[in-house]
C-alpha positions as CSV (number, residue, x, y, z in Angstrom):
1,M,135.9,-121.4,85.4
2,G,137.4,-119.4,88.2
3,A,140.9,-120.7,87.3
4,H,140.3,-119.8,83.6
5,L,139.3,-116.2,84.7
6,A,142.3,-115.9,86.9
7,L,144.7,-117.0,84.0
8,V,142.9,-114.4,81.5
9,T,143.2,-111.7,84.2
10,I,147.0,-112.4,84.5
11,F,147.5,-112.7,80.9
12,V,145.8,-109.2,80.2
13,T,147.6,-107.5,83.0
14,L,151.0,-108.8,81.8
15,L,150.3,-107.8,78.2
16,L,149.2,-104.4,79.2
17,H,152.4,-104.1,81.0
18,C,154.5,-105.4,78.2
19,C,153.0,-103.1,75.7
20,N,153.3,-100.2,78.0
21,I,149.7,-99.5,77.9
22,D,148.2,-97.3,80.8
23,Y,145.5,-99.6,82.2
24,G,143.7,-96.7,83.9
25,A,143.5,-94.8,80.7
26,Y,142.3,-97.8,78.7
27,V,139.5,-98.3,81.4
28,T,138.5,-94.7,81.1
29,A,138.4,-94.8,77.3
30,H,136.9,-98.1,76.6
31,L,135.4,-100.2,79.4
32,S,131.6,-99.9,80.0
33,S,128.9,-101.7,81.9
34,D,128.2,-104.1,79.1
35,L,131.9,-105.1,78.7
36,K,132.2,-103.9,75.1
37,G,135.5,-102.4,75.9
38,F,136.9,-105.7,77.2
39,Q,135.6,-107.4,74.0
40,F,137.2,-104.8,71.9
41,F,140.6,-105.3,73.8
42,I,140.4,-109.0,73.4
43,E,139.7,-108.7,69.6
44,K,142.6,-106.4,69.3
45,T,144.9,-108.8,71.3
46,N,143.9,-111.6,69.1
47,D,144.8,-109.7,66.0
48,F,148.0,-108.6,67.4
49,F,149.1,-112.2,68.2
50,N,147.7,-113.7,64.9
51,N,149.7,-111.2,62.9
52,K,152.8,-111.0,65.1
53,K,153.4,-114.4,66.7
54,N,156.2,-115.6,64.6
55,D,158.0,-112.2,65.0
56,L,157.5,-112.3,68.8
57,L,159.0,-115.7,69.0
58,S,162.0,-114.5,66.9
59,N,162.5,-111.6,69.1
60,T,162.3,-113.9,72.2
61,F,165.0,-116.4,71.1
62,R,167.1,-114.6,68.5
63,G,168.9,-111.3,68.0
64,S,168.8,-110.9,64.2
65,P,168.2,-107.9,61.8
66,S,164.6,-109.2,61.4
67,N,164.3,-109.4,65.0
68,R,165.1,-105.8,65.3
69,T,162.6,-104.9,62.6
70,S,160.0,-106.9,64.3
71,S,160.8,-105.0,67.4
72,T,160.4,-101.7,65.7
73,T,157.1,-102.7,64.3
74,T,155.8,-103.8,67.8
75,T,157.0,-100.5,69.2
76,T,155.1,-98.6,66.5
77,T,151.9,-100.7,67.1
78,T,152.3,-100.0,70.9
79,T,152.8,-96.2,70.3
80,T,149.6,-96.2,68.0
81,T,147.5,-97.8,70.4
82,S,148.7,-95.7,73.3
83,T,148.1,-92.4,71.1
84,T,144.5,-93.7,70.3
85,L,143.8,-94.4,73.8
86,M,145.0,-90.9,74.8
87,S,142.9,-89.2,72.2
88,S,139.8,-91.2,73.4
89,S,140.3,-90.3,76.9
90,I,140.8,-86.5,76.3
91,L,137.8,-86.4,74.0
92,E,135.8,-88.4,76.6
93,I,136.5,-85.7,79.3
94,A,136.0,-82.8,76.9
95,R,132.6,-84.1,75.9
96,R,131.2,-84.7,79.3
97,P,127.9,-82.7,79.6
98,E,129.5,-80.8,82.7
99,T,132.5,-79.9,80.8
100,I,130.5,-78.5,77.9
101,E,128.3,-76.5,80.0
102,W,131.2,-75.1,82.2
103,I,133.2,-74.1,79.1
104,K,130.3,-72.4,77.5
105,S,129.5,-70.6,80.8
106,I,133.3,-69.2,80.8
107,R,133.0,-68.1,77.4
108,R,129.8,-66.2,77.9
109,E,130.8,-64.5,81.1
110,I,133.9,-63.1,79.4
111,H,131.9,-62.1,76.4
112,E,129.4,-60.0,78.5
113,Y,132.0,-58.0,80.0
114,P,134.8,-57.3,77.2
115,E,137.9,-55.4,78.2
116,L,140.3,-53.8,75.7
117,A,144.1,-54.2,75.5
118,Y,145.8,-54.0,79.0
119,E,142.5,-53.5,80.6
120,E,141.6,-57.1,81.0
121,F,141.5,-57.0,85.0
122,E,138.2,-58.8,85.3
123,T,139.2,-61.4,82.7
124,N,142.4,-62.0,84.7
125,R,140.3,-62.5,88.0
126,L,138.1,-65.0,86.2
127,I,141.0,-67.1,84.8
128,R,142.8,-67.0,88.3
129,R,139.5,-68.0,89.9
130,E,139.2,-71.0,87.6
131,L,142.8,-72.0,87.8
132,D,142.6,-71.9,91.8
133,R,139.6,-74.2,91.6
134,M,141.4,-76.7,89.5
135,G,144.6,-76.6,91.7
136,V,146.8,-75.2,88.7
137,G,149.6,-73.0,89.7
138,Y,150.4,-69.7,88.0
139,R,152.3,-66.4,87.8
140,S,150.5,-63.2,87.6
141,P,150.5,-60.5,86.4
142,M,152.7,-60.7,83.4
143,A,152.6,-57.8,80.8
144,G,150.2,-56.0,83.1
145,T,147.1,-58.5,82.9
146,G,148.7,-61.7,81.6
147,I,149.0,-65.1,83.3
148,R,151.4,-68.0,83.0
149,A,150.1,-71.2,84.4
150,S,151.6,-74.7,84.2
151,V,150.3,-78.2,84.5
152,G,152.6,-81.3,84.9
153,T,155.8,-82.5,86.5
154,G,157.3,-78.9,86.8
155,G,160.3,-80.3,84.9
156,P,161.5,-80.5,81.2
157,P,160.4,-80.7,78.5
158,F,158.2,-77.6,78.6
159,V,155.5,-76.9,75.8
160,G,153.5,-73.8,75.6
161,V,150.0,-73.2,74.5
162,R,148.7,-69.4,74.2
163,A,145.4,-67.7,74.2
164,D,144.8,-64.0,73.8
165,M,142.4,-62.2,76.0
166,D,141.5,-58.7,74.7
167,A,138.3,-57.4,73.1
168,L,137.8,-54.6,70.5
169,P,136.3,-51.2,70.6
170,I,133.1,-52.3,68.6
171,Q,129.4,-51.9,69.4
172,E,127.8,-55.5,69.2
173,L,124.9,-55.6,66.9
174,A,124.3,-59.3,67.2
175,E,121.2,-60.0,69.2
176,W,121.5,-63.0,71.6
177,E,121.1,-63.7,75.3
178,H,124.8,-63.0,76.2
179,K,125.4,-59.8,74.2
180,S,128.1,-57.4,75.4
181,K,126.9,-55.4,78.3
182,V,129.6,-52.8,77.9
183,A,128.9,-50.1,75.5
184,G,131.2,-49.7,72.6
185,K,133.2,-52.9,73.5
186,M,132.9,-56.4,71.9
187,H,134.8,-59.7,71.6
188,A,134.5,-59.4,67.8
189,C,137.5,-61.6,67.3
190,G,136.8,-64.5,69.4
191,H,139.3,-64.1,72.2
192,D,136.7,-64.9,74.8
193,A,136.4,-68.3,73.1
194,H,140.2,-68.6,73.1
195,V,140.4,-68.2,76.9
196,A,137.6,-70.7,77.5
197,M,139.3,-73.3,75.3
198,L,142.6,-72.9,77.1
199,L,141.0,-73.1,80.4
200,G,139.2,-76.2,79.0
201,A,142.6,-77.6,78.0
202,A,143.8,-76.8,81.7
203,K,141.0,-79.0,83.1
204,I,141.6,-81.7,80.8
205,L,145.5,-81.8,81.4
206,K,145.0,-81.5,85.2
207,N,142.6,-84.5,85.1
208,R,145.4,-86.3,83.2
209,E,148.3,-84.7,85.0
210,H,149.8,-88.3,86.1
211,H,150.2,-89.1,82.4
212,L,152.2,-85.8,81.5
213,K,155.9,-86.6,80.9
214,G,156.9,-82.9,81.4
215,T,155.1,-79.4,81.9
216,V,152.6,-77.7,79.9
217,V,152.8,-73.9,80.1
218,L,149.4,-72.1,79.6
219,L,149.7,-68.5,78.4
220,F,146.8,-66.1,78.8
221,Q,148.1,-63.0,76.9
222,P,146.7,-59.3,77.0
223,A,146.6,-57.0,74.0
224,E,147.0,-59.0,70.9
225,E,144.9,-56.5,68.9
226,A,146.8,-53.5,69.8
227,G,149.8,-53.1,72.0
228,I,151.9,-56.2,71.1
229,G,151.1,-58.1,74.3
230,A,153.1,-61.2,73.2
231,K,156.3,-59.0,73.2
232,R,155.6,-57.8,76.7
233,M,154.8,-61.3,77.8
234,I,158.2,-62.4,76.5
235,E,160.0,-59.6,78.3
236,D,158.3,-60.7,81.6
237,G,159.5,-64.4,81.2
238,A,156.5,-66.0,79.6
239,L,158.7,-68.3,77.4
240,E,161.1,-69.2,80.2
241,D,162.1,-72.9,79.4
242,V,159.5,-73.3,76.6
243,E,160.9,-75.3,73.7
244,A,157.9,-75.4,71.4
245,I,154.7,-73.2,71.5
246,F,151.1,-73.6,69.7
247,A,148.1,-71.3,69.4
248,A,144.7,-71.4,67.8
249,H,142.2,-68.8,66.4
250,V,138.6,-69.3,65.7
251,S,137.6,-69.0,62.1
252,H,134.3,-68.2,60.2
253,Q,135.8,-69.8,57.1
254,H,135.9,-73.3,58.4
255,P,132.8,-75.4,59.4
256,T,132.5,-75.9,63.2
257,S,135.3,-77.9,64.8
258,V,137.4,-78.4,61.4
259,I,141.1,-77.7,62.0
260,G,143.1,-75.7,59.4
261,S,146.7,-74.7,59.2
262,R,149.8,-75.1,56.9
263,S,153.5,-75.4,56.9
264,G,155.6,-72.4,56.4
265,P,154.2,-68.9,56.0
266,L,150.6,-68.7,57.2
267,L,150.1,-65.1,58.3
268,A,151.8,-61.9,57.0
269,G,154.2,-59.6,58.7
270,C,152.5,-56.2,59.2
271,G,153.6,-52.6,60.0
272,F,151.8,-49.2,60.0
273,F,152.7,-45.8,58.9
274,R,151.7,-42.2,59.3
275,A,153.0,-39.5,56.9
276,V,152.7,-35.7,57.5
277,I,153.1,-33.6,54.4
278,T,153.7,-30.0,54.9
279,R,153.8,-26.9,52.6
280,R,157.2,-25.2,52.5
281,E,157.0,-21.4,53.1
282,E,159.1,-19.7,50.3
283,S,159.5,-16.2,49.2
284,S,160.7,-14.7,46.0
285,A,162.6,-11.5,45.5
286,S,159.3,-9.7,44.9
287,H,158.0,-11.1,48.1
288,T,155.3,-13.3,46.4
289,T,154.8,-16.9,47.5
290,P,154.6,-19.6,44.9
291,H,151.3,-21.6,45.1
292,V,152.2,-25.0,46.9
293,D,149.2,-27.5,46.9
294,T,149.7,-30.1,49.6
295,I,146.5,-32.0,48.4
296,L,148.3,-32.5,45.1
297,A,151.6,-33.7,46.7
298,A,149.8,-36.1,49.0
299,S,147.7,-37.5,46.0
300,A,151.0,-38.0,44.1
301,A,152.5,-39.9,47.0
302,V,149.5,-42.2,47.2
303,I,149.7,-43.0,43.5
304,S,153.4,-43.7,43.8
305,L,153.1,-45.9,46.8
306,Q,151.0,-48.3,44.6
307,N,154.0,-48.7,42.3
308,I,156.0,-50.3,45.2
309,V,154.2,-53.5,44.9
310,S,152.9,-53.3,41.1
311,R,156.3,-52.4,39.7
312,E,159.0,-53.4,42.2
313,A,157.8,-56.6,44.0
314,N,158.3,-60.2,42.7
315,P,154.8,-61.2,41.6
316,L,155.2,-64.5,43.4
317,D,156.0,-62.8,46.6
318,S,152.7,-61.4,48.0
319,Q,152.8,-58.0,49.3
320,V,150.5,-55.1,50.3
321,V,150.8,-51.4,50.6
322,S,147.4,-49.8,51.5
323,V,146.8,-46.1,52.2
324,A,143.7,-46.3,54.6
325,S,143.5,-42.5,55.6
326,F,143.8,-39.3,54.1
327,N,143.2,-36.2,55.9
328,G,143.6,-32.7,54.4
329,G,142.1,-30.9,57.4
330,G,139.5,-28.8,55.5
331,N,135.7,-29.1,55.3
332,D,132.9,-28.3,52.8
333,I,133.0,-24.5,53.5
334,D,136.7,-23.9,54.0
335,M,138.1,-24.6,50.6
336,A,141.5,-23.2,51.4
337,D,144.5,-25.4,50.5
338,P,145.6,-26.9,53.9
339,K,149.0,-26.2,55.2
340,T,149.4,-30.1,56.0
341,V,148.0,-33.4,54.9
342,V,148.2,-36.6,56.8
343,L,148.3,-40.1,55.2
344,G,148.1,-43.2,57.1
345,G,148.2,-47.0,56.2
346,T,149.5,-50.5,56.5
347,F,152.0,-52.7,54.7
348,R,152.3,-56.4,54.7
349,A,154.4,-59.2,53.4
350,F,155.4,-62.9,54.0
351,S,159.1,-62.5,54.7
352,N,161.0,-60.1,57.0
353,A,163.3,-59.2,53.9
354,S,160.2,-58.2,52.1
355,I,158.5,-56.2,55.0
356,H,161.6,-54.2,55.7
357,Q,162.1,-53.5,52.0
358,I,158.6,-52.1,51.8
359,R,159.2,-49.9,54.9
360,R,162.3,-48.3,53.3
361,R,160.6,-47.6,50.0
362,I,157.4,-46.2,51.6
363,E,159.6,-43.5,53.4
364,E,161.6,-42.7,50.3
365,V,158.5,-42.4,48.1
366,I,156.5,-40.1,50.4
367,V,159.7,-37.8,51.3
368,E,160.7,-37.6,47.5
369,Q,157.3,-37.0,46.0
370,A,156.6,-34.3,48.6
371,S,159.8,-32.7,47.5
372,V,158.7,-32.6,43.9
373,Y,155.8,-30.6,44.9
374,R,157.8,-28.2,47.2
375,C,156.6,-29.9,50.4
376,T,158.5,-31.6,53.2
377,A,157.3,-34.9,54.7
378,T,158.0,-37.0,57.7
379,V,156.9,-40.6,58.1
380,D,156.3,-42.4,61.4
381,F,156.4,-46.2,61.6
382,F,155.5,-46.4,65.3
383,E,158.4,-48.7,66.0
384,K,159.0,-47.4,69.6
385,K,155.5,-48.2,70.6
386,Q,154.6,-51.0,68.2
387,P,157.4,-52.7,66.3
388,I,156.6,-54.4,62.9
389,Y,155.0,-57.8,63.3
390,P,157.1,-60.5,61.9
391,P,155.5,-62.9,59.5
392,T,153.8,-65.9,61.3
393,V,155.6,-68.9,59.9
394,N,154.8,-72.5,61.1
395,D,157.8,-74.8,61.6
396,E,157.1,-77.9,59.4
397,Q,157.5,-80.4,62.1
398,M,155.2,-78.6,64.5
399,Y,152.7,-78.3,61.7
400,E,152.9,-82.1,61.1
401,H,152.4,-82.5,64.9
402,V,149.3,-80.4,64.8
403,K,148.1,-82.3,61.8
404,K,148.7,-85.8,63.4
405,V,146.8,-84.9,66.5
406,A,143.8,-83.4,64.6
407,L,143.7,-86.4,62.4
408,D,143.8,-88.8,65.3
409,L,141.5,-86.9,67.4
410,L,138.9,-85.7,65.0
411,G,139.3,-88.0,61.8
412,P,140.5,-87.2,58.2
413,N,137.3,-85.1,57.3
414,N,138.1,-82.5,60.1
415,F,141.4,-81.2,58.9
416,N,142.1,-78.8,56.0
417,E,145.4,-77.4,54.8
418,V,144.8,-73.6,54.2
419,P,146.2,-71.0,52.0
420,P,148.3,-68.0,53.6
421,M,146.5,-65.1,54.5
422,M,147.4,-61.3,54.9
423,G,146.1,-60.9,58.4
424,A,148.8,-60.5,61.1
425,E,149.2,-62.0,64.6
426,D,151.5,-61.1,67.3
427,F,152.1,-64.7,67.9
428,S,154.9,-64.3,65.4
429,F,156.9,-62.7,68.3
430,Y,156.8,-66.0,70.2
431,S,157.8,-67.9,67.0
432,E,160.9,-65.7,66.6
433,V,162.0,-66.8,70.1
434,V,160.8,-70.3,70.0
435,P,161.0,-71.4,66.2
436,A,159.3,-74.8,67.1
437,S,155.8,-73.3,66.8
438,A,152.7,-73.7,65.0
439,F,149.5,-71.7,64.7
440,F,146.2,-73.2,63.4
441,Y,142.4,-72.2,63.0
442,I,139.3,-73.9,64.6
443,G,136.3,-73.7,62.5
444,T,133.1,-71.9,64.2
445,R,131.1,-71.5,61.0
446,N,127.4,-72.5,61.3
447,E,125.0,-70.8,58.9
448,T,122.0,-71.8,60.9
449,L,123.3,-70.0,64.0
450,G,124.5,-67.0,62.0
451,S,128.2,-67.8,62.6
452,T,129.3,-66.5,59.2
453,H,130.6,-63.0,59.9
454,S,134.3,-62.3,59.8
455,G,136.4,-61.2,62.8
456,H,136.0,-57.5,63.7
457,S,132.5,-57.5,62.4
458,P,129.8,-56.1,64.9
459,Y,127.7,-59.2,63.9
460,F,130.5,-61.7,64.8
461,M,129.3,-64.9,66.3
462,I,130.6,-68.4,67.0
463,D,129.3,-71.8,67.1
464,E,129.9,-72.7,70.7
465,N,130.1,-76.4,69.9
466,A,133.7,-75.8,68.9
467,L,134.7,-74.9,72.4
468,P,135.1,-78.5,73.8
469,V,136.8,-79.7,70.7
470,G,139.3,-76.8,70.9
471,A,140.0,-77.6,74.3
472,A,140.6,-81.2,73.5
473,V,143.0,-80.2,70.6
474,H,145.0,-78.0,72.7
475,A,145.3,-80.6,75.4
476,A,146.3,-83.4,73.0
477,I,148.8,-81.3,71.1
478,A,150.5,-80.6,74.5
479,E,150.2,-84.1,76.0
480,R,151.4,-85.7,72.7
481,Y,154.3,-83.4,72.3
482,L,155.6,-84.3,75.9
483,N,155.1,-87.9,75.2
484,E,157.3,-87.7,72.1
485,H,160.0,-85.3,73.6
486,G,160.0,-86.3,77.2
């Protein structure tokens, strides 16, 4: 009996070695006190040899084309097994009770003390505190309050994962134990969850650092909502050596933990404008001043702006021009025609060519319509302070990478291909520098918990059960990328 056990042990060890299976990861993922994992392994081993024994003999004694095909099949089988073990191990770490409680506590601490763009000093301290506890190295500050951390070998390849940190100037109206304690500020877009998930990924990756075949770069970015934090992070070297980058956003449109994404354009490019229409002061020979109505001039400009999309754009090329504010400067008592009227709005499209064409036409329409009504106009697109956001376009291969990871990790019922949306994201600035990029959603919708409100709503809530899943997805995307490109 002892001799038989010794032979089985030697056989299993040699097979694990030949198949390039990490024994430690296998034990973590499958073995248990009742030896179910060992039984699972023996069953899989029997299947493997029953199906492949003839090809294995051919590979051993001959070097024919069929031999090479069999070798490829064996390699594919080994890779699939290795990927399955990796996914199981990552999920096991993410779903430990202590991991779940820790990641929720991180999110709640950030949620209670929200900070606006470039004010994320306490959030920065919290992140550095947790990275120090993990033994994860980092560079800080970047872009004022941002952080670049790294886990792995310290060498190539380098894959990036980004989380944004800033809150919004919104008074939270959702009542729960960890409601914002800062008046007029709230994490109404889930960036607190993004930070918690990326810290969770850091913990998982640090736990599995000996498996990493390269370096994972973790970017904690300020000012996504306002201030183009991504652009400043890039200027401070956040993307140094990074060859692929990924990011996620919580979504109330998808059930908890369901991943959603698409290849190609996902989010629109976006710009903002502010136009000032001013009355010309003209005099006739008789010193009478012609009546000039700035309200009428501005109204004509608003109507004409709508024609840019309805009459000039390709109907199959989705575009938006929206006037969101109109200020004539008067009130109910003062009925005099104002000297100036100020318009403000936004414009969006799914290609850089379309977004810049819209920008040009907005300026032409406002200036020329104002002239018709004997007014002058200036249009400011804020390009010095806030450049136009490019569209967020997912690279096809990186989208497929996210999809494969989600399917392997969570199963076919937990991935959806989603339509493009007119929202905008400054992740697009990373994508311009690193085209091998993909952005995806993680669902947090749970009607029972009230997690049904859109981002930027004062009633915004998330289902925190998505947090460990998001951490696992981040970690698996990064580790698998390194496995495939290292």
